[in-house]
Residue frames as qw, qx, qy, qz and C-alpha x, y, z in Angstrom:
[[0.582, 0.546, -0.375, 0.471, -21.58, -8.20, 12.05],
 [0.723, -0.552, -0.317, 0.269, -19.77, -8.66, 15.31],
 [0.314, -0.902, 0.113, 0.273, -17.15, -6.62, 17.07],
 [0.622, 0.712, -0.239, 0.220, -13.98, -5.45, 15.42],
 [0.762, -0.508, 0.063, 0.397, -10.41, -5.87, 16.56],
 [0.090, 0.910, -0.284, -0.289, -7.58, -3.44, 15.81],
 [0.927, 0.259, 0.109, 0.249, -5.01, -4.49, 13.26],
 [0.196, -0.879, 0.340, 0.271, -1.71, -2.86, 14.16],
 [0.894, 0.407, 0.066, 0.174, 0.86, -3.49, 11.45],
 [0.193, -0.886, 0.385, 0.172, 4.37, -2.58, 12.60],
 [0.911, 0.029, 0.373, 0.175, 5.74, -5.07, 10.09],
 [0.610, 0.764, -0.010, 0.210, 7.39, -2.86, 7.50],
 [0.654, -0.496, 0.170, 0.545, 11.17, -2.65, 7.69],
 [0.241, 0.871, -0.159, -0.398, 12.93, 0.10, 5.72],
 [0.885, 0.389, 0.064, 0.249, 14.75, -0.90, 2.54],
 [0.656, -0.142, 0.039, 0.741, 18.32, 0.08, 1.95],
 [0.069, 0.963, 0.208, -0.155, 18.28, 3.85, 2.24],
 [0.250, -0.788, 0.330, 0.456, 20.73, 6.38, 0.91],
 [0.478, -0.054, 0.724, 0.494, 20.90, 4.92, -2.59],
 [0.458, 0.718, 0.219, -0.476, 19.19, 7.46, -4.90],
 [0.743, 0.419, 0.368, 0.369, 19.61, 7.14, -8.64],
 [0.347, -0.217, 0.174, 0.896, 21.99, 9.61, -10.26],
 [0.311, 0.749, 0.378, -0.447, 19.98, 12.59, -11.44],
 [0.601, 0.658, 0.287, 0.352, 19.86, 14.03, -14.88],
 [0.478, -0.040, -0.025, 0.877, 22.45, 16.71, -15.66],
 [0.088, -0.760, -0.326, -0.555, 20.65, 19.80, -14.51],
 [0.055, -0.496, 0.415, -0.760, 20.71, 22.24, -11.64],
 [0.308, -0.202, -0.895, 0.251, 19.95, 20.24, -8.49],
 [0.434, -0.590, -0.210, -0.648, 16.68, 20.91, -6.74],
 [0.164, 0.135, -0.777, 0.592, 16.47, 20.88, -2.98],
 [0.363, 0.064, 0.529, -0.764, 13.77, 20.12, -0.47],
 [0.607, 0.344, 0.624, -0.353, 10.26, 19.11, -1.47],
 [0.512, 0.674, -0.202, -0.492, 10.79, 20.20, -5.09],
 [0.093, 0.442, -0.867, -0.211, 13.00, 17.16, -5.73],
 [0.193, -0.169, -0.962, -0.091, 10.19, 14.72, -4.84],
 [0.346, -0.168, 0.127, -0.914, 6.90, 16.62, -4.32],
 [0.753, -0.185, -0.449, -0.445, 4.64, 13.55, -4.53],
 [0.643, -0.085, -0.675, 0.352, 6.59, 11.72, -1.83],
 [0.074, 0.062, -0.415, 0.905, 6.50, 14.76, 0.44],
 [0.504, -0.176, -0.144, -0.833, 2.78, 15.21, -0.23],
 [0.766, -0.183, -0.575, -0.223, 1.86, 11.60, 0.55],
 [0.509, -0.091, -0.636, 0.573, 3.89, 11.50, 3.74],
 [0.069, -0.105, 0.233, -0.964, 2.40, 14.85, 4.74],
 [0.620, -0.235, -0.314, -0.680, -1.20, 13.72, 4.18],
 [0.739, -0.194, -0.641, 0.068, -0.68, 10.55, 6.22],
 [0.373, -0.062, -0.526, 0.762, 0.91, 12.49, 9.08],
 [0.244, -0.172, 0.026, -0.954, -1.79, 15.18, 8.95],
 [0.701, -0.288, -0.476, -0.446, -4.56, 12.57, 9.20],
 [0.666, -0.197, -0.629, 0.350, -2.86, 11.00, 12.21],
 [0.161, 0.028, -0.349, 0.923, -2.43, 14.37, 13.92],
 [0.464, -0.246, -0.199, -0.827, -6.10, 15.10, 13.28],
 [0.741, -0.278, -0.601, -0.114, -6.98, 11.77, 14.90],
 [0.497, -0.129, -0.552, 0.657, -4.89, 12.65, 17.95],
 [0.076, -0.158, 0.110, -0.978, -6.53, 16.07, 18.19],
 [0.649, -0.286, -0.312, -0.632, -9.86, 14.28, 18.56],
 [0.598, -0.494, 0.466, -0.426, -8.62, 12.30, 21.53],
 [0.960, 0.147, -0.222, -0.085, -7.63, 9.02, 19.87],
 [0.777, -0.522, 0.274, 0.219, -4.88, 6.98, 21.48],
 [0.201, 0.805, -0.502, -0.243, -1.41, 7.59, 20.09],
 [0.205, -0.375, 0.903, 0.053, -0.59, 3.90, 20.49],
 [0.038, 0.168, 0.971, 0.164, -3.74, 1.88, 19.82],
 [0.452, 0.035, -0.028, -0.891, -6.97, 3.50, 18.60],
 [0.571, 0.139, 0.742, -0.322, -10.05, 1.29, 18.95],
 [0.293, 0.222, 0.802, 0.470, -11.54, -0.42, 15.90],
 [0.126, 0.814, 0.563, -0.067, -14.63, 1.79, 16.13],
 [0.123, -0.835, 0.091, 0.528, -12.44, 4.91, 16.12],
 [0.304, -0.258, 0.679, 0.617, -10.49, 3.65, 13.12],
 [0.251, 0.495, 0.781, 0.286, -13.70, 3.01, 11.21],
 [0.025, 0.893, 0.341, -0.292, -14.92, 6.51, 12.04],
 [0.131, -0.761, 0.321, 0.548, -11.76, 7.89, 10.42],
 [0.582, 0.611, -0.325, -0.428, -12.04, 5.89, 7.20],
 [0.231, -0.311, 0.920, 0.062, -10.62, 2.43, 7.87],
 [0.667, 0.146, -0.415, -0.601, -12.28, -0.36, 5.93],
 [0.381, -0.134, 0.903, -0.144, -13.61, -3.86, 6.42],
 [0.004, -0.136, -0.879, -0.456, -15.57, -6.31, 4.33],
 [0.010, 0.613, 0.760, -0.218, -18.86, -5.56, 6.06],
 [0.033, 0.702, 0.130, -0.700, -18.70, -1.79, 5.63],
 [0.055, 0.366, -0.577, -0.728, -17.77, -2.09, 1.96],
 [0.168, -0.064, -0.886, -0.427, -19.93, -4.98, 0.80],
 [0.107, -0.555, -0.806, 0.176, -22.92, -4.68, 3.14],
 [0.041, -0.771, -0.304, 0.558, -23.12, -0.91, 3.62],
 [0.575, 0.695, 0.300, 0.312, -21.76, -0.02, 0.18],
 [0.212, -0.943, 0.137, 0.218, -19.04, 2.28, 1.56],
 [0.868, 0.329, 0.087, 0.360, -16.59, 1.76, -1.29],
 [0.158, 0.907, -0.199, 0.335, -14.81, 5.03, -0.58],
 [0.678, -0.657, 0.327, -0.028, -13.12, 3.27, 2.33],
 [0.916, 0.202, 0.137, 0.318, -10.97, 1.36, -0.17],
 [0.442, 0.655, -0.091, 0.607, -9.10, 4.65, -0.70],
 [0.298, -0.822, 0.170, -0.455, -9.40, 6.39, 2.68],
 [0.909, -0.414, 0.031, 0.040, -8.09, 3.36, 4.60],
 [0.809, 0.238, -0.083, 0.532, -4.62, 3.82, 3.09],
 [0.149, 0.629, -0.186, 0.740, -4.27, 7.15, 4.91],
 [0.655, -0.621, 0.093, -0.421, -5.36, 5.89, 8.38],
 [0.499, 0.359, -0.731, 0.295, -2.88, 4.28, 10.78],
 [0.784, -0.500, -0.356, -0.101, -3.17, 2.15, 13.89],
 [0.662, -0.692, 0.008, 0.288, -0.90, 4.09, 16.25],
 [0.011, 0.919, -0.329, -0.217, 2.37, 5.97, 16.05],
 [0.484, -0.376, 0.742, 0.272, 4.56, 2.88, 15.45],
 [0.611, 0.459, 0.633, 0.127, 2.41, 1.79, 12.53],
 [0.305, 0.946, 0.083, -0.077, 2.60, 5.29, 11.04],
 [0.217, -0.819, 0.469, 0.249, 6.35, 5.66, 11.62],
 [0.567, -0.162, 0.751, 0.297, 7.34, 2.36, 9.99],
 [0.554, 0.613, 0.546, 0.137, 5.08, 2.90, 6.98],
 [0.185, 0.978, 0.000, -0.097, 6.21, 6.49, 6.46],
 [0.382, -0.657, 0.560, 0.330, 9.89, 5.61, 6.75],
 [0.561, 0.085, 0.754, 0.332, 9.49, 3.02, 3.98],
 [0.404, 0.815, 0.413, 0.041, 7.28, 5.30, 1.87],
 [0.074, -0.934, 0.210, 0.279, 9.91, 8.02, 2.18],
 [0.403, -0.465, 0.689, 0.383, 12.80, 5.82, 1.07],
 [0.504, 0.298, 0.761, 0.278, 10.94, 4.07, -1.73],
 [0.289, 0.888, 0.342, -0.107, 9.28, 7.29, -2.90],
 [0.097, -0.855, 0.334, 0.384, 12.59, 9.14, -3.21],
 [0.390, -0.231, 0.795, 0.402, 13.90, 6.27, -5.30],
 [0.422, 0.480, 0.758, 0.128, 10.74, 5.94, -7.41],
 [0.206, 0.858, 0.247, -0.400, 10.02, 9.57, -8.22],
 [0.010, -0.625, 0.513, 0.588, 12.96, 10.08, -10.63],
 [0.207, -0.022, 0.923, 0.324, 11.82, 6.92, -12.44],
 [0.081, 0.525, 0.824, 0.195, 8.08, 7.46, -12.73],
 [0.015, -0.428, -0.144, -0.892, 7.59, 11.16, -12.05],
 [0.200, -0.038, 0.540, -0.817, 5.38, 12.80, -9.43],
 [0.709, 0.065, -0.113, -0.693, 2.12, 11.88, -11.19],
 [0.697, 0.148, -0.695, -0.095, 3.32, 8.30, -11.47],
 [0.202, 0.093, -0.791, 0.570, 4.13, 8.06, -7.76],
 [0.443, 0.029, 0.333, -0.832, 0.70, 9.46, -6.82],
 [0.757, 0.145, -0.344, -0.536, -1.00, 7.06, -9.25],
 [0.599, 0.136, -0.783, 0.096, 0.89, 3.97, -8.11],
 [0.036, -0.088, 0.701, -0.707, 0.23, 4.81, -4.43],
 [0.579, 0.088, 0.211, -0.783, -3.53, 5.20, -4.90],
 [0.775, 0.216, -0.403, -0.436, -4.04, 2.35, -7.36],
 [0.540, 0.170, -0.804, 0.183, -1.88, -0.26, -5.65],
 [0.136, -0.084, 0.663, -0.731, -3.19, 0.71, -2.22],
 [0.686, 0.104, 0.057, -0.718, -6.73, 0.27, -3.55],
 [0.724, 0.217, -0.621, -0.207, -5.82, -3.10, -5.08],
 [0.269, 0.160, -0.838, 0.448, -4.44, -4.30, -1.75],
 [0.354, 0.023, 0.502, -0.789, -7.53, -3.17, 0.14],
 [0.742, 0.168, -0.234, -0.605, -9.84, -4.79, -2.42],
 [0.626, 0.173, -0.761, 0.011, -8.04, -8.12, -2.14],
 [0.046, 0.098, -0.760, 0.641, -8.14, -7.88, 1.66],
 [0.563, 0.075, 0.225, -0.792, -11.89, -7.19, 1.60],
 [0.751, 0.195, -0.475, -0.414, -12.46, -10.09, -0.80],
 [0.488, 0.153, -0.827, 0.231, -10.50, -12.61, 1.29],
 [0.114, -0.028, 0.658, -0.743, -12.08, -11.47, 4.56],
 [0.653, 0.112, 0.003, -0.749, -15.51, -11.77, 2.96],
 [0.746, 0.185, -0.592, -0.241, -14.84, -15.27, 1.62],
 [0.697, -0.126, -0.634, 0.312, -13.23, -16.52, 4.84],
 [0.254, -0.764, 0.074, -0.588, -14.49, -14.32, 7.69],
 [0.147, 0.224, -0.780, 0.566, -13.40, -14.54, 11.31],
 [0.628, -0.466, -0.474, -0.405, -15.95, -16.26, 13.54],
 [0.278, -0.535, 0.540, -0.587, -16.32, -15.97, 17.29],
 [0.128, -0.121, 0.952, -0.251, -16.97, -18.85, 19.70],
 [0.518, 0.367, 0.575, -0.516, -20.71, -18.66, 19.01],
 [0.520, 0.325, 0.687, 0.389, -20.19, -18.83, 15.25],
 [0.193, 0.917, 0.241, -0.252, -20.94, -15.16, 14.68],
 [0.667, 0.419, 0.180, 0.589, -19.12, -13.35, 11.86],
 [0.142, -0.934, -0.037, 0.326, -17.07, -10.23, 12.33],
 [0.688, 0.578, 0.049, 0.436, -14.69, -8.35, 10.08],
 [0.570, -0.484, -0.101, 0.656, -11.50, -6.73, 11.42],
 [0.175, 0.959, 0.027, -0.222, -10.75, -3.10, 10.67],
 [0.783, 0.142, 0.217, 0.565, -8.06, -2.64, 8.05],
 [0.053, 0.996, 0.001, -0.078, -5.92, 0.47, 7.78],
 [0.561, -0.572, 0.380, 0.462, -2.50, 1.67, 6.72],
 [0.402, 0.787, -0.297, -0.363, -0.31, 2.58, 3.76],
 [0.483, -0.405, 0.752, 0.191, 1.57, -0.72, 3.65],
 [0.709, 0.426, 0.558, 0.068, -0.33, -2.06, 0.63],
 [0.399, 0.917, -0.004, 0.001, 0.64, 1.05, -1.33],
 [0.259, -0.775, 0.561, 0.134, 4.23, 0.82, -0.05],
 [0.647, -0.067, 0.738, 0.180, 4.45, -2.74, -1.38],
 [0.609, 0.709, 0.356, 0.012, 2.95, -1.47, -4.63],
 [0.143, 0.937, -0.302, -0.101, 5.73, 1.09, -5.06],
 [0.461, -0.494, 0.722, 0.149, 8.26, -1.66, -4.34],
 [0.717, 0.292, 0.627, 0.090, 6.71, -3.87, -7.03],
 [0.475, 0.874, 0.100, -0.009, 6.82, -1.06, -9.58],
 [0.120, -0.856, 0.487, 0.130, 10.46, -0.33, -8.74],
 [0.664, -0.207, 0.701, 0.159, 11.47, -3.96, -9.26],
 [0.671, 0.563, 0.455, 0.161, 10.17, -3.73, -12.83],
 [0.269, 0.962, -0.025, 0.035, 11.50, -0.25, -13.68],
 [0.340, -0.774, 0.513, 0.151, 14.98, -0.89, -12.28],
 [0.767, 0.042, 0.595, 0.237, 15.34, -3.69, -14.83],
 [0.527, 0.836, 0.142, -0.057, 15.25, -1.18, -17.71],
 [0.728, -0.029, 0.206, 0.653, 18.36, -0.80, -19.85],
 [0.224, 0.811, 0.234, 0.487, 17.40, 2.81, -20.63],
 [0.468, -0.875, -0.075, 0.092, 18.58, 4.12, -17.28],
 [0.443, 0.745, -0.342, 0.363, 21.83, 6.13, -17.37],
 [0.584, -0.653, 0.424, -0.230, 23.23, 4.16, -14.44],
 [0.172, 0.461, -0.869, -0.054, 26.02, 1.58, -14.38],
 [0.749, -0.119, -0.552, -0.346, 24.49, -1.92, -14.56],
 [0.510, -0.039, -0.743, 0.432, 26.18, -3.04, -11.37],
 [0.093, -0.015, 0.408, -0.908, 24.63, -0.16, -9.43],
 [0.625, -0.069, -0.250, -0.736, 21.20, -0.89, -10.89],
 [0.691, -0.059, -0.719, -0.036, 21.57, -4.52, -9.89],
 [0.271, -0.032, -0.674, 0.687, 22.37, -3.52, -6.31],
 [0.329, -0.020, 0.160, -0.930, 19.40, -1.15, -6.11],
 [0.708, -0.048, -0.435, -0.554, 17.01, -3.71, -7.56],
 [0.593, -0.048, -0.775, 0.213, 18.29, -6.44, -5.24],
 [0.041, 0.020, -0.549, 0.835, 17.76, -4.14, -2.27],
 [0.544, -0.019, -0.014, -0.838, 14.11, -3.55, -3.20],
 [0.738, -0.013, -0.621, -0.265, 13.54, -7.28, -3.82],
 [0.415, -0.010, -0.766, 0.490, 15.02, -8.13, -0.41],
 [0.214, -0.042, 0.342, -0.914, 12.82, -5.48, 1.20],
 [0.689, -0.026, -0.231, -0.687, 9.65, -6.90, -0.33],
 [0.722, 0.012, -0.691, -0.037, 10.54, -10.54, 0.31],
 [0.265, 0.073, -0.706, 0.652, 11.65, -9.94, 3.91],
 [0.319, -0.014, 0.326, -0.890, 8.53, -8.05, 4.85],
 [0.740, -0.010, -0.389, -0.548, 6.17, -10.48, 3.12],
 [0.648, 0.002, -0.740, 0.178, 7.78, -13.39, 4.97],
 [0.096, 0.066, -0.593, 0.797, 7.79, -11.43, 8.24],
 [0.515, -0.064, 0.051, -0.853, 4.11, -10.59, 7.89],
 [0.792, -0.023, -0.514, -0.328, 3.14, -14.17, 7.09],
 [0.506, 0.064, -0.749, 0.423, 5.23, -15.44, 10.01],
 [0.137, -0.078, 0.465, -0.871, 3.62, -13.04, 12.48],
 [0.679, -0.039, -0.144, -0.719, 0.15, -14.00, 11.24],
 [0.753, 0.027, -0.654, -0.065, 1.00, -17.69, 11.51],
 [0.312, 0.071, -0.709, 0.628, 2.35, -17.25, 15.02],
 [0.350, -0.122, 0.240, -0.897, -0.74, -15.32, 16.05],
 [0.744, -0.097, -0.464, -0.472, -2.90, -18.30, 15.14],
 [0.734, -0.120, -0.630, 0.223, -1.16, -20.31, 17.87],
 [0.369, -0.065, -0.482, 0.792, -0.13, -17.63, 20.38],
 [0.125, -0.816, -0.542, -0.158, -3.18, -15.32, 20.06],
 [0.447, -0.171, -0.162, 0.863, -0.95, -12.29, 20.49],
 [0.136, 0.829, 0.408, -0.357, -3.54, -9.92, 19.02],
 [0.079, -0.600, 0.391, 0.693, -1.03, -8.64, 16.44],
 [0.690, 0.492, 0.530, -0.026, -2.81, -8.91, 13.09],
 [0.172, -0.420, 0.491, 0.743, -1.04, -8.34, 9.77],
 [0.668, 0.578, 0.233, -0.407, -3.04, -7.67, 6.62],
 [0.462, -0.278, 0.694, 0.478, -0.95, -9.86, 4.34],
 [0.485, 0.556, 0.643, 0.205, -3.56, -9.81, 1.58],
 [0.132, 0.973, 0.074, -0.175, -3.24, -6.03, 1.32],
 [0.314, -0.670, 0.539, 0.403, 0.52, -6.45, 0.96],
 [0.507, 0.057, 0.784, 0.353, 0.23, -9.15, -1.69],
 [0.387, 0.761, 0.519, 0.048, -2.46, -7.27, -3.60],
 [0.013, 0.955, -0.106, -0.278, -0.51, -4.03, -3.58],
 [0.395, -0.498, 0.649, 0.418, 2.72, -5.73, -4.63],
 [0.513, 0.289, 0.755, 0.289, 1.08, -7.61, -7.51],
 [0.293, 0.890, 0.347, -0.042, -0.64, -4.44, -8.71],
 [0.171, -0.849, 0.312, 0.392, 2.68, -2.58, -8.63],
 [0.464, -0.173, 0.747, 0.443, 4.22, -5.19, -10.95],
 [0.408, 0.599, 0.663, 0.191, 1.25, -4.88, -13.33],
 [0.063, 0.953, 0.140, -0.260, 1.30, -1.06, -13.21],
 [0.205, -0.745, 0.455, 0.442, 4.97, -0.85, -14.17],
 [0.706, 0.108, 0.651, 0.256, 4.86, -3.53, -16.88],
 [0.532, 0.700, 0.371, 0.298, 3.97, -1.15, -19.77],
 [0.117, -0.983, 0.044, 0.133, 6.07, 1.75, -18.45],
 [0.706, 0.356, -0.195, 0.580, 9.54, 3.00, -19.24],
 [0.474, -0.564, -0.294, 0.609, 11.51, 5.00, -16.66],
 [0.163, 0.974, 0.131, -0.089, 11.41, 8.77, -17.02],
 [0.275, -0.750, 0.496, 0.340, 15.21, 8.90, -16.77],
 [0.308, -0.265, 0.803, 0.436, 16.69, 7.95, -20.12],
 [0.330, 0.480, 0.792, 0.185, 13.40, 7.99, -22.04],
 [0.018, 0.287, 0.301, 0.909, 11.95, 10.65, -24.38],
 [0.252, 0.090, 0.470, -0.841, 9.27, 12.64, -22.57],
 [0.639, 0.127, -0.252, -0.716, 6.60, 11.75, -25.13],
 [0.608, 0.062, -0.788, -0.078, 7.31, 8.01, -24.79],
 [0.157, -0.034, -0.776, 0.610, 7.27, 8.16, -21.00],
 [0.386, 0.105, 0.254, -0.881, 4.00, 10.14, -20.88],
 [0.688, 0.098, -0.464, -0.550, 2.29, 7.73, -23.28],
 [0.540, 0.025, -0.829, 0.143, 3.44, 4.66, -21.35],
 [0.021, 0.032, 0.643, -0.765, 2.34, 6.24, -18.05],
 [0.564, 0.087, 0.007, -0.821, -1.16, 6.91, -19.42],
 [0.699, 0.081, -0.652, -0.284, -1.35, 3.31, -20.64],
 [0.336, 0.037, -0.830, 0.444, -0.26, 2.05, -17.21],
 [0.246, 0.070, 0.462, -0.849, -2.85, 4.14, -15.37],
 [0.649, 0.124, -0.216, -0.719, -5.66, 3.28, -17.78],
 [0.634, 0.091, -0.761, -0.105, -4.88, -0.44, -17.77],
 [0.211, -0.004, -0.800, 0.561, -4.64, -0.60, -13.96],
 [0.399, 0.078, 0.275, -0.871, -7.87, 1.36, -13.45],
 [0.702, 0.104, -0.433, -0.555, -9.68, -1.00, -15.85],
 [0.543, 0.045, -0.826, 0.145, -8.38, -4.07, -14.01],
 [0.002, -0.030, -0.659, 0.752, -9.39, -2.61, -10.63],
 [0.557, 0.072, 0.004, -0.828, -12.90, -1.85, -11.89],
 [0.723, 0.074, -0.614, -0.308, -13.26, -5.42, -13.12],
 [0.409, 0.017, -0.813, 0.414, -11.92, -6.83, -9.86],
 [0.203, 0.015, 0.439, -0.875, -14.18, -4.52, -7.86],
 [0.678, 0.036, -0.256, -0.688, -17.18, -5.72, -9.86],
 [0.655, 0.030, -0.755, 0.004, -16.22, -9.32, -9.09],
 [0.186, 0.011, -0.716, 0.673, -15.79, -8.57, -5.36],
 [0.399, -0.002, 0.179, -0.899, -19.17, -6.81, -5.26],
 [0.778, 0.054, -0.302, -0.548, -20.87, -9.93, -6.61],
 [0.323, 0.186, -0.902, 0.220, -19.23, -12.56, -4.40],
 [0.629, -0.510, -0.499, -0.309, -21.96, -14.40, -2.39],
 [0.348, -0.709, 0.374, -0.486, -21.99, -13.68, 1.35],
 [0.167, 0.268, -0.919, 0.237, -20.44, -16.19, 3.77],
 [0.483, -0.366, -0.783, -0.141, -22.66, -18.81, 5.34],
 [0.384, -0.577, -0.593, 0.411, -24.87, -17.38, 8.06],
 [0.117, -0.527, -0.068, 0.839, -24.60, -13.81, 6.80],
 [0.405, 0.658, 0.573, 0.271, -26.94, -12.13, 4.34],
 [0.265, 0.135, 0.093, 0.950, -26.50, -8.75, 2.69]]
């Protein structure tokens, strides 16, 4: 396996903020108690980045080797070395302050919108599962079509960031905001859903455009579009059997959430088994 190259991903643009769903009639909660899972996820990501800085890593552009030391992933480390834990840890590692800031801004806005719909456990589950799905798809594609240097040697770029999970939350929101159970005027729901759809479409197109331009300009700015697509698709699948917590009986919501988690975990295990058995690229043995 050859050298790695950093993959900064400042591609995420924030969706329309300031549009929370009306809350249930109850005493309002303030601070972290209104969305503990969102606060927790943002806090973990920021804490990991601060820990990286405390060890002397660059605030703007850590090296690929440094990113790998902190839990980033690539196809070689996962499929050759068997370090499958990187599929999860990579979603908490970021390639510089701009990468962290853009991802956390979007996670914050989408998380505050999602938590009333799917609960704190649901937000944690969709973040982990869709982020893992995005990283698995990225590993699979990089393994099937690796980057080769001028001499024909194979190397796998380091992948890191929460953007796959952010796209996963967006995918889940697109499904849940379609529900007619929500105690929200249909016109407002339509606006919210359109905002999330525009966010996902804009950033997918932006990422693909940057990657396409890099092929010709060699700017060094690499976007992990497969992680975005994998996370988004998994978010749609995750939310398919669910009903929103707002407007649904607690027992129905809890049952549907368990079904969503169980179904998604089963699909990820099957996909992971497939990825683990994909033959190595030409010129590279396991």
